[in-house]
DSSP file (Angstrom, degrees, kcal/mol; ACC not computed):
  #  RESIDUE AA STRUCTURE BP1 BP2  ACC     N-H-->O    O-->H-N    N-H-->O    O-->H-N    TCO  KAPPA ALPHA  PHI   PSI    X-CA   Y-CA   Z-CA
    1    1 A M              0   0    0      0, 0.0    75,-0.2     0, 0.0     2,-0.2   0.000 360.0 360.0 360.0 150.7  -15.9   17.3    4.8
    2    2 A H        -     0   0    0     73,-3.6     2,-0.1     1,-0.1    75,-0.0  -0.495 360.0 -92.6 -71.5 146.6  -15.5   19.9    2.1
    3    3 A K        +     0   0    0     -2,-0.2     2,-0.3     2,-0.0    72,-0.1  -0.471  52.8 166.7 -67.5 137.5  -18.3   20.8   -0.2
    4    4 A T        -     0   0    0      2,-0.1    70,-0.1    -2,-0.1    69,-0.0  -0.955  41.1-138.7-146.5 155.3  -18.5   18.9   -3.6
    5    5 A S        +     0   0    0     -2,-0.3     2,-0.2     2,-0.1    69,-0.1   0.302  60.8 127.7 -96.9   6.4  -20.9   18.4   -6.2
    6    6 A I        -     0   0    0     67,-0.3     2,-1.8     1,-0.1    -2,-0.1  -0.470  65.5-128.4 -64.4 129.6  -20.1   14.8   -6.6
    7    7 A D        +     0   0    0     -2,-0.2    -1,-0.1     2,-0.0    -2,-0.1  -0.231  68.6 115.8 -89.5  53.0  -23.5   13.1   -6.4
    8    8 A L  S    S-     0   0    0     -2,-1.8   122,-0.1    66,-0.0   123,-0.0  -0.920  73.9-104.7-111.6 143.6  -22.6   10.5   -3.7
    9    9 A P    >>  -     0   0    0      0, 0.0     4,-2.2     0, 0.0     3,-0.5  -0.352  30.4-117.1 -59.5 149.4  -24.4   10.7   -0.3
   10   10 A S  H 3> S+     0   0    0      1,-0.3     4,-2.4     2,-0.2     5,-0.2   0.786 114.2  56.7 -56.3 -33.0  -22.2   12.1    2.4
   11   11 A N  H 3> S+     0   0    0      2,-0.2     4,-2.1     1,-0.2    -1,-0.3   0.861 108.9  46.5 -68.0 -36.7  -22.4    9.0    4.4
   12   12 A A  H <> S+     0   0    0     -3,-0.5     4,-2.1     2,-0.2    -2,-0.2   0.864 112.6  50.4 -73.4 -38.5  -21.0    7.0    1.4
   13   13 A R  H  X S+     0   0    0     -4,-2.2     4,-3.0     2,-0.2     5,-0.3   0.937 110.7  48.8 -66.3 -42.4  -18.3    9.5    0.8
   14   14 A Q  H  X S+     0   0    0     -4,-2.4     4,-2.8    -5,-0.2     5,-0.2   0.966 110.1  52.4 -60.3 -46.0  -17.3    9.4    4.5
   15   15 A T  H  X S+     0   0    0     -4,-2.1     4,-2.5     1,-0.2    -1,-0.2   0.957 114.5  41.2 -56.8 -47.2  -17.2    5.6    4.4
   16   16 A V  H  X S+     0   0    0     -4,-2.1     4,-2.9     1,-0.2     5,-0.2   0.850 111.0  55.3 -78.6 -28.8  -14.9    5.6    1.4
   17   17 A I  H  X S+     0   0    0     -4,-3.0     4,-2.3    -5,-0.2     5,-0.3   0.939 109.4  50.1 -65.8 -41.0  -12.6    8.5    2.6
   18   18 A T  H  X S+     0   0    0     -4,-2.8     4,-1.9    -5,-0.3    -2,-0.2   0.936 112.0  47.0 -62.7 -45.1  -12.1    6.5    5.8
   19   19 A I  H  X S+     0   0    0     -4,-2.5     4,-2.6    -5,-0.2     5,-0.3   0.978 115.2  45.1 -55.7 -58.5  -11.1    3.4    3.7
   20   20 A L  H  X S+     0   0    0     -4,-2.9     4,-1.8     1,-0.2    -1,-0.2   0.789 109.3  52.8 -63.4 -28.7   -8.9    5.1    1.5
   21   21 A N  H  X S+     0   0    0     -4,-2.3     4,-2.0    -5,-0.2    -1,-0.2   0.869 110.6  51.5 -70.5 -35.9   -7.1    7.1    4.2
   22   22 A A  H  X S+     0   0    0     -4,-1.9     4,-1.7    -5,-0.3    68,-0.2   0.964 113.0  43.0 -63.6 -45.8   -6.5    3.8    6.0
   23   23 A R  H  X S+     0   0    0     -4,-2.6     4,-3.0     1,-0.2     5,-0.2   0.840 108.9  59.4 -73.3 -26.6   -5.0    2.2    2.9
   24   24 A L  H  X S+     0   0    0     -4,-1.8     4,-2.4    -5,-0.3    -1,-0.2   0.894 106.2  48.7 -62.6 -40.9   -3.0    5.4    2.1
   25   25 A A  H  X S+     0   0    0     -4,-2.0     4,-2.0     2,-0.2    -1,-0.2   0.876 113.6  45.3 -65.6 -36.7   -1.3    5.1    5.5
   26   26 A D  H  X S+     0   0    0     -4,-1.7     4,-2.5    -5,-0.2    -2,-0.2   0.886 113.0  50.6 -79.0 -32.5   -0.5    1.5    5.0
   27   27 A T  H  X S+     0   0    0     -4,-3.0     4,-2.3     2,-0.2     5,-0.2   0.939 112.6  46.0 -64.3 -45.8    0.7    2.1    1.3
   28   28 A L  H  X S+     0   0    0     -4,-2.4     4,-2.1    -5,-0.2    -2,-0.2   0.911 112.3  52.0 -65.7 -34.3    3.0    4.9    2.4
   29   29 A D  H  X S+     0   0    0     -4,-2.0     4,-2.9     1,-0.2    -2,-0.2   0.950 111.5  47.4 -61.6 -45.1    4.3    2.8    5.3
   30   30 A L  H  X S+     0   0    0     -4,-2.5     4,-2.0     1,-0.2    -1,-0.2   0.818 108.6  53.7 -69.1 -29.7    5.0    0.0    2.8
   31   31 A A  H  X S+     0   0    0     -4,-2.3     4,-2.2     2,-0.2    -1,-0.2   0.907 112.2  45.8 -59.9 -46.5    6.8    2.4    0.4
   32   32 A L  H  X S+     0   0    0     -4,-2.1     4,-2.8    -5,-0.2    -2,-0.2   0.926 113.3  48.4 -66.9 -42.2    9.1    3.5    3.1
   33   33 A A  H  X S+     0   0    0     -4,-2.9     4,-2.0     1,-0.2    -1,-0.2   0.872 110.7  50.2 -65.1 -35.4    9.7    0.1    4.3
   34   34 A T  H  X S+     0   0    0     -4,-2.0     4,-2.2     2,-0.2    -1,-0.2   0.882 111.6  49.2 -67.9 -38.8   10.4   -1.1    0.7
   35   35 A K  H  X S+     0   0    0     -4,-2.2     4,-2.4     2,-0.2    -2,-0.2   0.922 110.2  52.3 -71.2 -42.1   12.9    1.9    0.3
   36   36 A H  H  X S+     0   0    0     -4,-2.8     4,-1.7     1,-0.2    -1,-0.2   0.904 110.8  47.4 -59.7 -38.6   14.6    0.9    3.6
   37   37 A A  H  X S+     0   0    0     -4,-2.0     4,-1.5     2,-0.2    -2,-0.2   0.894 108.9  53.1 -62.9 -44.9   14.9   -2.5    2.3
   38   38 A H  H  < S+     0   0    0     -4,-2.2    -2,-0.2     1,-0.2    -1,-0.2   0.873 112.7  45.4 -55.5 -46.8   16.4   -1.2   -0.9
   39   39 A W  H  < S+     0   0    0     -4,-2.4    -2,-0.2     1,-0.2    -1,-0.2   0.830 123.6  31.8 -66.1 -36.5   19.1    0.9    1.0
   40   40 A N  H  < S+     0   0    0     -4,-1.7    -2,-0.2    -5,-0.2    -1,-0.2   0.430  78.6 123.4-116.2   0.0   20.1   -1.8    3.4
   41   41 A V     <  -     0   0    0     -4,-1.5     2,-0.3    -3,-0.1    59,-0.2  -0.293  38.2-172.2 -64.9 149.8   19.7   -5.2    1.8
   42   42 A K  B     +a  100   0A   0     57,-2.3    59,-1.6     3,-0.0     3,-0.2  -0.950  26.6  62.2-141.2 161.7   22.9   -7.4    1.8
   43   43 A G  S >  S-     0   0    0     -2,-0.3     3,-1.7    57,-0.2     4,-0.1  -0.598  90.4 -42.7 120.7 177.8   24.2  -10.6    0.4
   44   44 A P  T 3  S+     0   0    0      0, 0.0     3,-0.2     0, 0.0    -1,-0.2   0.686 132.3  46.9 -61.7 -22.7   24.9  -12.4   -2.9
   45   45 A H  T 3> S+     0   0    0     -3,-0.2     4,-2.4     1,-0.2     5,-0.3   0.065  76.7 124.9-109.2  25.7   21.7  -11.2   -4.5
   46   46 A F  H <>  +     0   0    0     -3,-1.7     4,-3.7     1,-0.2     5,-0.2   0.878  69.5  45.8 -47.1 -54.9   22.2   -7.7   -3.5
   47   47 A I  H  > S+     0   0    0     -3,-0.2     4,-2.4     2,-0.2     5,-0.2   0.894 114.5  47.7 -68.0 -36.1   22.0   -5.9   -6.9
   48   48 A A  H  > S+     0   0    0      2,-0.2     4,-2.0     1,-0.2    -1,-0.2   0.908 117.9  41.5 -66.1 -41.8   18.9   -7.9   -8.1
   49   49 A L  H  X S+     0   0    0     -4,-2.4     4,-2.6     2,-0.2     5,-0.3   0.896 112.9  52.0 -73.5 -40.1   17.1   -7.3   -4.9
   50   50 A H  H  X S+     0   0    0     -4,-3.7     4,-1.7    -5,-0.3    -2,-0.2   0.974 115.4  44.4 -58.3 -49.2   18.2   -3.5   -4.6
   51   51 A E  H  X S+     0   0    0     -4,-2.4     4,-1.6    -5,-0.2    -2,-0.2   0.910 114.4  48.9 -64.9 -39.9   17.0   -2.9   -8.2
   52   52 A M  H  X S+     0   0    0     -4,-2.0     4,-0.8    -5,-0.2    -1,-0.2   0.930 110.3  48.3 -63.1 -44.8   13.8   -4.8   -7.7
   53   53 A F  H  X S+     0   0    0     -4,-2.6     4,-1.1     1,-0.2     3,-0.5   0.833 108.3  55.8 -65.3 -34.9   12.8   -3.2   -4.5
   54   54 A D  H  < S+     0   0    0     -4,-1.7    -1,-0.2    -5,-0.3    -2,-0.2   0.844 103.1  56.7 -70.9 -29.5   13.5    0.3   -6.0
   55   55 A K  H  X S+     0   0    0     -4,-1.6     4,-0.6     1,-0.2    -1,-0.2   0.774 102.0  58.2 -71.2 -23.5   11.0   -0.5   -8.9
   56   56 A F  H  X S+     0   0    0     -4,-0.8     4,-2.3    -3,-0.5     3,-0.4   0.862  91.3  68.5 -65.1 -42.1    8.3   -1.2   -6.4
   57   57 A V  H  X S+     0   0    0     -4,-1.1     4,-2.3     1,-0.3     5,-0.2   0.837  96.0  48.3 -62.4 -38.8    8.4    2.2   -4.8
   58   58 A P  H  > S+     0   0    0      0, 0.0     4,-3.1     0, 0.0    -1,-0.3   0.861 107.7  58.0 -68.8 -31.1    7.0    4.4   -7.5
   59   59 A I  H  X S+     0   0    0     -4,-0.6     4,-2.6    -3,-0.4     5,-0.2   0.982 110.9  42.8 -60.0 -54.1    4.2    1.9   -8.0
   60   60 A L  H  X S+     0   0    0     -4,-2.3     4,-2.5     2,-0.2    -1,-0.2   0.893 114.6  51.2 -56.7 -40.5    3.2    2.5   -4.2
   61   61 A H  H  X S+     0   0    0     -4,-2.3     4,-2.5    -5,-0.2     5,-0.2   0.963 110.4  48.0 -58.1 -55.5    3.7    6.2   -4.6
   62   62 A D  H  X S+     0   0    0     -4,-3.1     4,-2.3     1,-0.2    -2,-0.2   0.923 113.2  47.3 -58.8 -43.7    1.5    6.4   -7.6
   63   63 A A  H  X S+     0   0    0     -4,-2.6     4,-2.5     1,-0.2    -1,-0.2   0.905 112.0  49.7 -68.1 -38.3   -1.3    4.3   -5.9
   64   64 A A  H  X S+     0   0    0     -4,-2.5     4,-2.1    -5,-0.2    -1,-0.2   0.857 110.3  52.4 -65.9 -28.8   -1.1    6.5   -2.7
   65   65 A D  H  X S+     0   0    0     -4,-2.5     4,-2.3     2,-0.2    -2,-0.2   0.893 109.6  48.6 -73.1 -39.6   -1.3    9.6   -4.9
   66   66 A E  H  X S+     0   0    0     -4,-2.3     4,-2.1    -5,-0.2    -2,-0.2   0.942 113.8  45.5 -67.2 -43.7   -4.5    8.2   -6.6
   67   67 A M  H  X S+     0   0    0     -4,-2.5     4,-2.0     2,-0.2    -2,-0.2   0.893 113.8  48.9 -68.0 -34.9   -6.1    7.3   -3.3
   68   68 A A  H  X S+     0   0    0     -4,-2.1     4,-1.6     2,-0.2    -2,-0.2   0.928 112.1  50.3 -61.8 -50.7   -5.1   10.8   -1.7
   69   69 A E  H  X S+     0   0    0     -4,-2.3     4,-1.9     2,-0.2    -2,-0.2   0.789 109.7  49.2 -58.1 -41.3   -6.5   12.5   -4.8
   70   70 A R  H  X S+     0   0    0     -4,-2.1     4,-2.3     1,-0.2    -1,-0.2   0.889 108.2  55.1 -72.6 -37.7   -9.8   10.6   -4.6
   71   71 A V  H  <>S+     0   0    0     -4,-2.0     5,-2.2     1,-0.2    -2,-0.2   0.900 111.2  43.7 -58.7 -42.5  -10.2   11.4   -0.9
   72   72 A T  H ><5S+     0   0    0     -4,-1.6     3,-1.4     3,-0.2    -1,-0.2   0.855 109.7  56.1 -72.4 -33.4   -9.9   15.1   -1.6
   73   73 A A  H 3<5S+     0   0    0     -4,-1.9   -67,-0.3     1,-0.3    -1,-0.2   0.916 105.7  52.2 -60.9 -37.1  -12.2   14.8   -4.6
   74   74 A L  T 3<5S-     0   0    0     -4,-2.3    -1,-0.3    -5,-0.1    -2,-0.2   0.504 129.4 -99.0 -79.4   1.8  -14.8   13.3   -2.3
   75   75 A G  T < 5S+     0   0    0     -3,-1.4   -73,-3.6     1,-0.3    -3,-0.2   0.395  84.2 120.1 100.9  -1.6  -14.4   16.3    0.0
   76   76 A G      < -     0   0    0     -5,-2.2     2,-0.5   -75,-0.2    -1,-0.3  -0.140  66.5-107.6 -88.0-173.2  -12.1   14.7    2.5
   77   77 A T        -     0   0    0     -3,-0.1     2,-0.3    -2,-0.0    -1,-0.0  -0.971  29.0-129.6-120.4 119.0   -8.6   15.5    3.7
   78   78 A A        -     0   0    0     -2,-0.5     2,-1.0   -10,-0.1   -10,-0.1  -0.568  19.4-148.5 -69.5 124.8   -5.8   13.1    2.6
   79   79 A E        +     0   0    0     -2,-0.3    -1,-0.1     1,-0.1    -2,-0.0  -0.731  44.4 135.4-101.3  88.3   -3.9   12.0    5.7
   80   80 A G        +     0   0    0     -2,-1.0     2,-0.2     4,-0.1    -1,-0.1   0.122  19.6 122.8-128.8  26.5   -0.4   11.5    4.6
   81   81 A T  S  > S-     0   0    0      1,-0.1     4,-3.1    -3,-0.1     5,-0.3  -0.492  73.3-110.4 -80.6 161.1    2.0   13.0    6.9
   82   82 A V  H  > S+     0   0    0      1,-0.2     4,-3.4     2,-0.2     5,-0.2   0.948 120.8  48.9 -55.1 -46.9    4.7   10.9    8.5
   83   83 A Q  H  > S+     0   0    0      1,-0.2     4,-1.9     2,-0.2    -1,-0.2   0.948 112.9  44.7 -57.3 -51.8    2.9   11.4   11.9
   84   84 A Q  H  > S+     0   0    0      2,-0.2     4,-1.2     1,-0.2    -1,-0.2   0.902 114.5  49.2 -67.6 -42.3   -0.5   10.5   10.5
   85   85 A V  H  X S+     0   0    0     -4,-3.1     4,-2.7     1,-0.2     3,-0.4   0.923 110.0  51.8 -65.3 -43.7    0.9    7.4    8.7
   86   86 A A  H  < S+     0   0    0     -4,-3.4    -1,-0.2    -5,-0.3    -2,-0.2   0.849 113.1  45.2 -62.3 -33.7    2.7    6.3   11.7
   87   87 A G  H  < S+     0   0    0     -4,-1.9    -1,-0.3    -5,-0.2    -2,-0.2   0.651 121.4  35.3 -79.9 -18.1   -0.4    6.5   13.8
   88   88 A A  H  < S+     0   0    0     -4,-1.2    -2,-0.2    -3,-0.4    -3,-0.2   0.652  80.8 116.2-118.3 -17.0   -2.7    4.9   11.5
   89   89 A T     <  -     0   0    0     -4,-2.7   -66,-0.1   -64,-0.2   -63,-0.1  -0.274  42.1-164.3 -52.1 132.3   -0.8    2.2    9.6
   90   90 A K        +     0   0    0    -68,-0.2    -1,-0.2     2,-0.1     2,-0.1   0.552  58.4 107.8 -92.0 -10.9   -2.1   -1.5   10.3
   91   91 A L  S    S-     0   0    0      1,-0.1     3,-0.1    24,-0.0    20,-0.1  -0.409  81.3-104.8 -74.0 147.3    1.1   -3.0    8.9
   92   92 A A        -     0   0    0      1,-0.1     2,-0.1    18,-0.1    -1,-0.1  -0.295  50.7 -88.7 -62.4 151.8    3.5   -4.7   11.4
   93   93 A A        -     0   0    0      1,-0.1    -1,-0.1    -3,-0.1   -64,-0.0  -0.407  44.7-113.6 -66.0 133.9    6.6   -2.5   12.0
   94   94 A Y        -     0   0    0     -2,-0.1     2,-0.7    -3,-0.1    -1,-0.1  -0.471  32.0-114.3 -66.8 138.7    9.2   -3.3    9.5
   95   95 A P    >   -     0   0    0      0, 0.0     3,-1.0     0, 0.0    -1,-0.1  -0.664  25.6-166.6 -79.3 114.1   12.3   -5.0   11.3
   96   96 A T  T 3  S+     0   0    0     -2,-0.7    -2,-0.1     1,-0.2    -3,-0.0   0.375  80.6  64.7 -84.2   7.4   15.1   -2.5   10.9
   97   97 A D  T 3  S+     0   0    0      2,-0.0     2,-0.5     0, 0.0    -1,-0.2   0.240  77.2 101.7-109.3  15.8   17.7   -5.1   12.0
   98   98 A V    <   +     0   0    0     -3,-1.0   -58,-0.1     1,-0.2    -4,-0.0  -0.878  30.8 149.2-107.0 125.5   17.1   -7.4    9.1
   99   99 A F        +     0   0    0     -2,-0.5   -57,-2.3   -58,-0.1    -1,-0.2   0.677  34.3 107.4-122.3 -40.4   19.8   -7.2    6.3
  100  100 A D  B  > S-a   42   0A   0    -59,-0.2     4,-3.2     1,-0.1     5,-0.2  -0.157  71.7-126.1 -50.3 135.4   20.1  -10.7    4.7
  101  101 A G  H  > S+     0   0    0    -59,-1.6     4,-2.4     1,-0.2     5,-0.2   0.922 106.3  42.3 -51.1 -56.8   18.6  -10.7    1.2
  102  102 A M  H  > S+     0   0    0      2,-0.2     4,-2.0     1,-0.2    -1,-0.2   0.893 116.0  50.1 -62.7 -41.7   16.2  -13.6    1.7
  103  103 A A  H  > S+     0   0    0      1,-0.2     4,-2.4     2,-0.2    -1,-0.2   0.906 111.1  49.3 -61.4 -39.9   15.2  -12.4    5.1
  104  104 A T  H  X S+     0   0    0     -4,-3.2     4,-2.7     1,-0.2    -2,-0.2   0.916 109.0  51.6 -60.4 -46.0   14.6   -9.0    3.7
  105  105 A V  H  X S+     0   0    0     -4,-2.4     4,-2.7    -5,-0.2    -2,-0.2   0.863 112.0  48.5 -60.6 -34.8   12.5  -10.5    0.9
  106  106 A R  H  X S+     0   0    0     -4,-2.0     4,-2.6     2,-0.2    -1,-0.2   0.926 108.8  52.7 -70.1 -47.0   10.4  -12.4    3.5
  107  107 A A  H  X S+     0   0    0     -4,-2.4     4,-1.2     1,-0.2    -2,-0.2   0.933 114.8  41.4 -56.4 -49.4    9.9   -9.4    5.6
  108  108 A L  H >X S+     0   0    0     -4,-2.7     4,-2.8     1,-0.2     3,-0.8   0.950 110.2  56.4 -63.7 -45.9    8.6   -7.5    2.6
  109  109 A A  H 3X S+     0   0    0     -4,-2.7     4,-2.6     1,-0.3     5,-0.3   0.913 105.3  53.2 -56.5 -42.3    6.5  -10.3    1.2
  110  110 A D  H 3X S+     0   0    0     -4,-2.6     4,-1.3     1,-0.2    -1,-0.3   0.826 111.7  46.0 -56.9 -33.6    4.6  -10.5    4.6
  111  111 A R  H <X S+     0   0    0     -4,-1.2     4,-2.6    -3,-0.8     5,-0.3   0.887 114.4  46.1 -76.7 -44.5    3.9   -6.8    4.4
  112  112 A Y  H  X S+     0   0    0     -4,-2.8     4,-1.8     1,-0.2    -2,-0.2   0.891 111.8  51.7 -70.6 -34.7    2.7   -6.9    0.8
  113  113 A A  H  X S+     0   0    0     -4,-2.6     4,-2.4    -5,-0.3    -1,-0.2   0.901 111.3  48.5 -62.4 -45.2    0.6   -9.9    1.4
  114  114 A A  H  X S+     0   0    0     -4,-1.3     4,-1.2    -5,-0.3    -2,-0.2   0.866 112.2  47.4 -70.0 -33.4   -1.0   -8.1    4.4
  115  115 A L  H  X S+     0   0    0     -4,-2.6     4,-2.5     2,-0.2    -1,-0.2   0.837 108.5  54.5 -76.8 -29.8   -1.8   -5.0    2.5
  116  116 A G  H  X S+     0   0    0     -4,-1.8     4,-3.1    -5,-0.3    -2,-0.2   0.966 107.4  52.2 -63.1 -50.3   -3.2   -7.0   -0.4
  117  117 A K  H  X S+     0   0    0     -4,-2.4     4,-1.6     1,-0.2    -1,-0.2   0.822 111.6  45.1 -55.1 -37.6   -5.6   -8.7    1.9
  118  118 A S  H  X S+     0   0    0     -4,-1.2     4,-2.2     2,-0.2    -1,-0.2   0.897 112.2  51.0 -77.0 -40.8   -6.9   -5.4    3.4
  119  119 A V  H  X S+     0   0    0     -4,-2.5     4,-1.9     1,-0.2     3,-0.4   0.984 108.5  52.9 -58.7 -52.9   -7.2   -3.8   -0.1
  120  120 A R  H >X S+     0   0    0     -4,-3.1     4,-1.2     1,-0.2     3,-0.6   0.908 110.5  46.8 -48.3 -50.1   -9.2   -6.8   -1.3
  121  121 A A  H 3X S+     0   0    0     -4,-1.6     4,-1.7     1,-0.2    -1,-0.2   0.876 110.4  53.7 -58.2 -39.3  -11.6   -6.5    1.6
  122  122 A N  H 3X S+     0   0    0     -4,-2.2     4,-2.9    -3,-0.4     5,-0.4   0.798  97.6  65.7 -66.5 -28.7  -11.9   -2.7    1.0
  123  123 A I  H <X S+     0   0    0     -4,-1.9     4,-2.5    -3,-0.6    -1,-0.2   0.956 105.1  43.4 -59.9 -45.7  -12.9   -3.2   -2.7
  124  124 A D  H  X S+     0   0    0     -4,-1.2     4,-2.6     1,-0.2    -1,-0.2   0.898 113.1  51.7 -67.9 -37.9  -16.1   -4.8   -1.7
  125  125 A E  H  X S+     0   0    0     -4,-1.7     4,-1.2     2,-0.2    -1,-0.2   0.923 110.3  47.8 -68.4 -36.2  -16.7   -2.2    1.0
  126  126 A A  H  X>S+     0   0    0     -4,-2.9     5,-2.5     2,-0.2     4,-0.5   0.918 114.1  49.5 -65.5 -42.6  -16.2    0.8   -1.6
  127  127 A A  H ><5S+     0   0    0     -4,-2.5     3,-1.4    -5,-0.4    -1,-0.2   0.946 107.8  50.9 -63.2 -38.8  -18.5   -1.0   -4.0
  128  128 A E  H 3<5S+     0   0    0     -4,-2.6    -1,-0.2     1,-0.3    -2,-0.2   0.790 106.5  57.3 -71.2 -20.6  -21.2   -1.6   -1.4
  129  129 A A  H 3<5S-     0   0    0     -4,-1.2    -1,-0.3    -3,-0.3    -2,-0.2   0.514 121.5-110.0 -77.4  -9.0  -21.0    2.3   -0.6
  130  130 A G  T <<5S+     0   0    0     -3,-1.4     2,-0.7    -4,-0.5     3,-0.2   0.689  79.6 130.5  91.2  17.7  -21.7    3.0   -4.2
  131  131 A E     >< +     0   0    0     -5,-2.5     4,-1.6     1,-0.2     3,-0.3  -0.614  22.3 165.7-116.6  77.5  -18.3    4.2   -5.0
  132  132 A A  H  > S+     0   0    0     -2,-0.7     4,-2.9     1,-0.2    -1,-0.2   0.846  75.4  59.1 -55.7 -43.8  -17.1    2.4   -8.2
  133  133 A D  H  > S+     0   0    0      1,-0.2     4,-1.8     2,-0.2    -1,-0.2   0.934 107.7  43.8 -66.3 -44.2  -14.2    4.8   -8.7
  134  134 A A  H  > S+     0   0    0     -3,-0.3     4,-2.0     1,-0.2    -1,-0.2   0.798 114.0  52.8 -66.0 -30.5  -12.6    4.0   -5.2
  135  135 A A  H  X S+     0   0    0     -4,-1.6     4,-2.0     2,-0.2    -2,-0.2   0.891 108.5  49.6 -66.9 -40.5  -13.3    0.3   -5.9
  136  136 A D  H  X S+     0   0    0     -4,-2.9     4,-2.2     2,-0.2    -2,-0.2   0.878 110.4  50.0 -72.2 -36.6  -11.5    0.5   -9.2
  137  137 A I  H  X S+     0   0    0     -4,-1.8     4,-2.1     2,-0.2    -1,-0.2   0.926 113.2  47.5 -61.9 -44.6   -8.4    2.3   -7.6
  138  138 A L  H  X S+     0   0    0     -4,-2.0     4,-1.7     2,-0.2    -2,-0.2   0.823 106.8  55.5 -65.8 -30.3   -8.2   -0.3   -5.0
  139  139 A T  H  X S+     0   0    0     -4,-2.0     4,-1.9     2,-0.2    -2,-0.2   0.911 108.8  50.0 -66.9 -44.9   -8.6   -3.1   -7.7
  140  140 A G  H  X S+     0   0    0     -4,-2.2     4,-1.5     1,-0.2    -2,-0.2   0.907 109.6  49.0 -60.9 -39.1   -5.6   -1.6   -9.4
  141  141 A L  H  X S+     0   0    0     -4,-2.1     4,-2.3     2,-0.2    -1,-0.2   0.812 109.1  54.3 -68.6 -29.4   -3.5   -1.5   -6.2
  142  142 A S  H  X S+     0   0    0     -4,-1.7     4,-2.4     2,-0.2    -2,-0.2   0.897 107.4  48.6 -62.9 -42.7   -4.4   -5.1   -5.5
  143  143 A R  H  X S+     0   0    0     -4,-1.9     4,-1.7     2,-0.2    -2,-0.2   0.892 113.9  48.0 -65.7 -42.8   -3.2   -6.2   -8.9
  144  144 A E  H  X S+     0   0    0     -4,-1.5     4,-2.7     2,-0.2     5,-0.2   0.888 113.0  47.9 -66.9 -46.4    0.1   -4.2   -8.3
  145  145 A L  H  X S+     0   0    0     -4,-2.3     4,-2.3     1,-0.2    -2,-0.2   0.933 111.2  49.9 -69.9 -41.6    0.6   -5.7   -4.8
  146  146 A D  H  X S+     0   0    0     -4,-2.4     4,-1.7     2,-0.2    -1,-0.2   0.878 111.3  49.8 -60.7 -39.2   -0.1   -9.2   -6.0
  147  147 A K  H  X S+     0   0    0     -4,-1.7     4,-2.0     2,-0.2    -2,-0.2   0.947 112.7  46.3 -66.7 -49.2    2.5   -8.8   -8.9
  148  148 A A  H  X S+     0   0    0     -4,-2.7     4,-2.5     1,-0.2    -2,-0.2   0.870 112.5  50.7 -64.6 -33.9    5.1   -7.5   -6.5
  149  149 A L  H  X S+     0   0    0     -4,-2.3     4,-2.9    -5,-0.2    -1,-0.2   0.858 106.7  54.1 -67.4 -31.9    4.3  -10.3   -4.1
  150  150 A W  H  X S+     0   0    0     -4,-1.7     4,-2.2     2,-0.2    -2,-0.2   0.909 110.1  48.1 -68.1 -44.3    4.7  -12.8   -6.8
  151  151 A F  H  X S+     0   0    0     -4,-2.0     4,-0.5     2,-0.2    -2,-0.2   0.940 115.3  43.5 -65.2 -48.2    8.2  -11.3   -7.6
  152  152 A L  H >X S+     0   0    0     -4,-2.5     3,-1.8     1,-0.2     4,-0.6   0.949 114.5  49.0 -60.0 -55.7    9.3  -11.4   -3.8
  153  153 A E  H >X S+     0   0    0     -4,-2.9     4,-2.3     1,-0.3     3,-1.6   0.876  99.7  66.9 -60.0 -37.6    7.8  -15.0   -3.2
  154  154 A A  H 3< S+     0   0    0     -4,-2.2     4,-0.3     1,-0.3    -1,-0.3   0.773  99.5  53.4 -57.4 -23.7    9.6  -16.3   -6.3
  155  155 A H  H << S+     0   0    0     -3,-1.8    -1,-0.3    -4,-0.5    -2,-0.2   0.811 120.0  29.1 -76.7 -26.9   13.0  -15.6   -4.5
  156  156 A V  H XX S+     0   0    0     -3,-1.6     4,-0.8    -4,-0.6     3,-0.7   0.533  91.4  92.9-115.7 -10.6   12.1  -17.6   -1.4
  157  157 A Q  G >< S+     0   0    0     -4,-2.3     3,-0.8     1,-0.3    -3,-0.1   0.864  88.9  49.5 -55.2 -38.8    9.7  -20.4   -2.6
  158  158 A A  G 34 S+     0   0    0     -4,-0.3    -1,-0.3     1,-0.2    -2,-0.1   0.777 113.8  46.0 -70.4 -26.0   12.5  -22.9   -3.1
  159  159 A S  G <4        0   0    0     -3,-0.7    -1,-0.2     1,-0.2    -2,-0.2   0.394 360.0 360.0-103.4   5.4   14.0  -22.3    0.3
  160  160 A R    <<        0   0    0     -3,-0.8    -1,-0.2    -4,-0.8    -2,-0.1   0.436 360.0 360.0 -91.4 360.0   10.6  -22.4    2.2
């Protein structure tokens, strides 16, 4: 770790750096999957889904940036290269052979829900480590993921 004057014990900083880098990988993976869906979705709801997916991506990028900057503030190294993300993401691989609008929505909804679950678990872990700032960043991400999930699920709830 890099030297910092932040008054958190090094073990707490390391715990939070590990948590944030894990969620950084998942968030960047989800942003790429969402952009892939944006480019490739087909069907009668194309334009609505295409535009909705595109609105999710900057939210994910902003959250990733916040997490990465907190990692570096704590003295860590943000791990955000494509190779690092591919090796670290815990999300299921996005199915690149799915094009139908509602199938695309379901595939994304599964991944937004999975990331939301991980983020919520990490909120408590960050708080237990004494890192309220990281817990706050994760809480904000949780809120955004749940909102996106609501938008996604609203498209398929009647058909499930």
